[in-house]
ZAMARGU-4260 file (C-alpha; in steps of 0.2 Angstrom, whole numbers, plus 5000, padded with zeros to 4 digits):
<rodrens>
0) 5000/4998/4870 | 5013/4985/4868 | 5011/4966/4871 | 5022/4955/4883 | 5039/4953/4877
5) 5041/4968/4866 | 5050/4979/4879 | 5069/4978/4879 | 5069/4972/4897 | 5055/4963/4904
10) 5053/4954/4921 | 5036/4945/4921 | 5029/4947/4904 | 5014/4956/4910 | 5001/4964/4898
15) 4992/4978/4907 | 4978/4976/4895 | 4974/4959/4901 | 4981/4959/4919 | 4969/4955/4933
20) 4973/4963/4950 | 4972/4954/4966 | 4956/4953/4976 | 4963/4965/4989 | 4960/4978/4975
25) 4943/4973/4970 | 4932/4988/4967 | 4918/4982/4978 | 4929/4983/4994 | 4926/4998/5006
30) 4944/5003/5003 | 4950/4996/4986 | 4967/5004/4989 | 4978/5004/5004 | 4993/5015/5001
35) 5005/5018/4987 | 5019/5006/4994 | 5008/4992/5000 | 4998/4992/4984 | 5012/4989/4973
40) 5019/4975/4984 | 5002/4967/4983 | 5001/4967/4964 | 5020/4962/4962 | 5018/4947/4973
45) 5002/4943/4965 | 5009/4944/4947 | 5023/4932/4952 | 5010/4919/4957 | 5011/4921/4976
50) 4998/4925/4989 | 4999/4943/4995 | 4987/4940/5009 | 5001/4931/5018 | 5010/4947/5021
55) 4996/4958/5026 | 4998/4955/5045 | 5008/4971/5044 | 4991/4980/5045 | 4986/4974/5062
60) 4998/4984/5074 | 4994/5001/5066 | 4994/5015/5079 | 4989/5033/5080 | 5005/5043/5077
65) 4999/5060/5084 | 4992/5067/5069 | 4990/5052/5057 | 4988/5033/5057 | 5003/5022/5053
70) 5008/5021/5035 | 5008/5002/5036 | 5019/4992/5025 | 5024/4973/5024 | 5039/4970/5035
75) 5054/4967/5024 | 5059/4952/5034 | 5042/4944/5032 | 5042/4947/5013 | 5059/4939/5012
80) 5054/4924/5023 | 5037/4921/5013 | 5042/4925/4995 | 5061/4925/4994 | 5061/4943/4990
85) 5074/4954/4998 | 5071/4973/4997 | 5084/4985/5002 | 5089/5003/4997 | 5101/5006/4983
90) 5110/5021/4976 | 5103/5029/4961 | 5120/5036/4955 | 5117/5033/4936 | 5102/5037/4924
95) 5087/5027/4931 | 5082/5020/4914 | 5099/5012/4913 | 5098/5005/4931 | 5081/4998/4929
100) 5085/4989/4912 | 5101/4982/4920 | 5092/4975/4935 | 5078/4968/4926 | 5089/4959/4914
105) 5097/4952/4929 | 5081/4945/4936 | 5078/4959/4949 | 5069/4975/4949 | 5068/4992/4957
110) 5055/5001/4968 | 5056/5019/4964 | 5047/5035/4970 | 5042/5044/4954 | 5031/5059/4950
115) 5012/5055/4948 | 5011/5071/4936 | 5018/5060/4922 | 5008/5044/4927 | 4993/5042/4915
120) 4985/5030/4927 | 4982/5044/4940 | 4971/5054/4927 | 4958/5056/4940 | 4969/5064/4953
125) 4987/5070/4949 | 4991/5067/4931 | 4996/5083/4923 | 4989/5093/4938 | 5001/5092/4952
130) 5017/5084/4957 | 5015/5070/4970 | 5028/5057/4974 | 5022/5039/4973 | 5030/5022/4973
135) 5031/5010/4958 | 5038/4993/4954 | 5046/4993/4937 | 5041/4978/4927 | 5048/4982/4910
140) 5057/4996/4901 | 5063/5000/4883 | 5074/5015/4883 | 5074/5016/4864 | 5056/5016/4863
145) 5054/5027/4878 | 5042/5014/4887 | 5040/5010/4905 | 5028/4996/4912 | 5026/4997/4930
150) 5015/4992/4945 | 5006/5007/4953 | 4990/5008/4963 | 4979/4994/4960 | 4986/4987/4944
155) 5000/4986/4930 | 5001/5001/4918 | 5012/5008/4904 | 5018/5026/4900 | 5028/5032/4885
160) 5034/5046/4875 | 5032/5063/4884 | 5027/5055/4900 | 5043/5044/4899 | 5054/5059/4896
165) 5046/5069/4910 | 5046/5055/4923 | 5065/5052/4921 | 5068/5071/4918 | 5076/5067/4901
170) 5080/5083/4891 | 5075/5094/4906 | 5085/5109/4913 | 5083/5105/4932 | 5090/5116/4946
175) 5105/5108/4955 | 5095/5106/4971 | 5084/5092/4964 | 5087/5076/4974 | 5087/5059/4966
180) 5072/5048/4970 | 5072/5036/4984 | 5076/5019/4976 | 5075/5001/4982 | 5082/4985/4974
185) 5070/4970/4975 | 5080/4954/4973 | 5070/4939/4969 | 5083/4925/4974 | 5084/4928/4992
190) 5077/4911/4997 | 5063/4899/4994 | 5045/4904/4990 | 5034/4896/5003 | 5018/4887/4996
195) 5002/4878/5003 | 5002/4874/5021 | 5020/4879/5023 | 5016/4896/5019 | 5000/4897/5030
200) 5010/4890/5045 | 5023/4903/5043 | 5010/4916/5042 | 5002/4910/5058 | 5018/4912/5067
205) 5020/4930/5060 | 5002/4934/5065 | 5007/4930/5083 | 5021/4942/5082 | 5010/4955/5073
210) 4997/4954/5087 | 5010/4956/5100 | 5016/4972/5092 | 4999/4981/5094 | 4999/4997/5104
215) 4999/4995/5123 | 4984/5007/5124 | 4969/5009/5114 | 4974/5020/5099 | 4957/5026/5095
220) 4955/5035/5111 | 4970/5045/5107 | 4963/5048/5089 | 4947/5054/5097 | 4956/5067/5107
225) 4965/5074/5093 | 4950/5074/5081 | 4940/5084/5094 | 4954/5097/5094 | 4956/5097/5075
230) 4938/5097/5070 | 4935/5116/5071 | 4950/5119/5060 | 4944/5106/5048 | 4927/5114/5047
235) 4935/5131/5044 | 4948/5126/5031 | 4946/5122/5013 | 4941/5105/5006 | 4959/5100/5002
240) 4963/5101/5021 | 4949/5089/5024 | 4954/5077/5010 | 4972/5077/5017 | 4967/5074/5034
245) 4955/5060/5030 | 4968/5051/5019 | 4980/5051/5034 | 4967/5046/5047 | 4951/5037/5044
250) 4955/5031/5026 | 4972/5024/5032 | 4966/5015/5047 | 4950/5009/5038 | 4960/5001/5024
255) 4973/4994/5036 | 4959/4984/5046 | 4950/4979/5030 | 4966/4971/5024 | 4970/4964/5042
260) 4952/4956/5042 | 4956/4947/5026 | 4973/4942/5032 | 4966/4935/5049 | 4952/4925/5039
265) 4965/4918/5026 | 4977/4913/5040 | 4966/4906/5053 | 4950/4900/5043 | 4934/4899/5053
270) 4944/4901/5070 | 4948/4919/5064 | 4930/4924/5059 | 4925/4932/5075 | 4941/4943/5076
275) 4939/4947/5057 | 4921/4952/5061 | 4926/4965/5074 | 4940/4972/5062 | 4926/4975/5049
280) 4916/4984/5062 | 4931/4996/5062 | 4931/4997/5043 | 4912/5002/5043 | 4915/5014/5057
285) 4929/5023/5048 | 4918/5024/5032 | 4904/5032/5042 | 4916/5044/5051 | 4923/5049/5034
290) 4905/5053/5028 | 4902/5064/5043 | 4918/5073/5041 | 4915/5076/5022 | 4898/5085/5026
295) 4909/5099/5034 | 4896/5102/5048 | 4899/5103/5067 | 4896/5086/5075 | 4901/5077/5091
300) 4913/5062/5086 | 4914/5055/5103 | 4900/5041/5100 | 4908/5035/5084 | 4925/5035/5091
305) 4920/5026/5106 | 4912/5012/5095 | 4929/5011/5085 | 4939/5009/5101 | 4927/4996/5107
310) 4928/4986/5091 | 4947/4987/5092 | 4948/4980/5109 | 4936/4966/5105 | 4945/4962/5089
315) 4962/4959/5098 | 4954/4949/5112 | 4945/4938/5099 | 4962/4936/5090 | 4971/4931/5106
320) 4958/4918/5109 | 4960/4911/5091 | 4978/4910/5092 | 4977/4901/5108
</rodrens>
């Protein structure tokens, strides 16, 4: 594994061997991961020396979208206002290694959807098993040495050699209908990086806006109705159907409110503790419901879902009190 500075184009000089992830990715959390996009922003912001908790108010307005919970992401305007990072789509009209190198050399980087089949850090799931798109932030690249250093999941990683050629489709005879990956440019010069009380005050104002964006009705009640309809099919289907459903529902919303609870406490201090406690009741309830689903036996989810709905209502009532 290379050491910082050996890549031809490097942004932050991170060494994956010694990198320490943010506490939002601590292994002792109920949900150490959120989702592929939010996870990489957490670590990228953390690696720059900023506080990712400031942007995690995005987790609070999550809603049940009919068959899944909101795939929550930090809002681009918040990321720019807090950290001076402007993220917007860019056109991948050239070979990606060239574009990544050029942007990093200019003090910027790319956020790219790549194939987990070639990412060694997914050895427990997709690596060399299945083709699954996942977002990464490029931290360094050396096209000559065929090395890519990137933020993915809960940390910073490297890939090289055959994985490098595979992830960029180098030397592959691909059909003409293969689309280029979705790519975003992350500019780091879009404004000041807030610190200290200035950062916390800006976050308080954003928290008010996030709380106001919550669903007009209780989303857990709608989730309970859908789960009751879906449960027989989940029990009859194969294990993969359950895992896909669990990721899109109880795991997504559980990870959202765990991050949301930390955000509320960091932003409001002791005043936010009651709301954070109610949010963590949701986290515990989602974990318990996950275990019930994993057993793949008939059960009545109504009592558990009602408890989740009650905790949701209480959390936002307490948050309104804390916000005054």
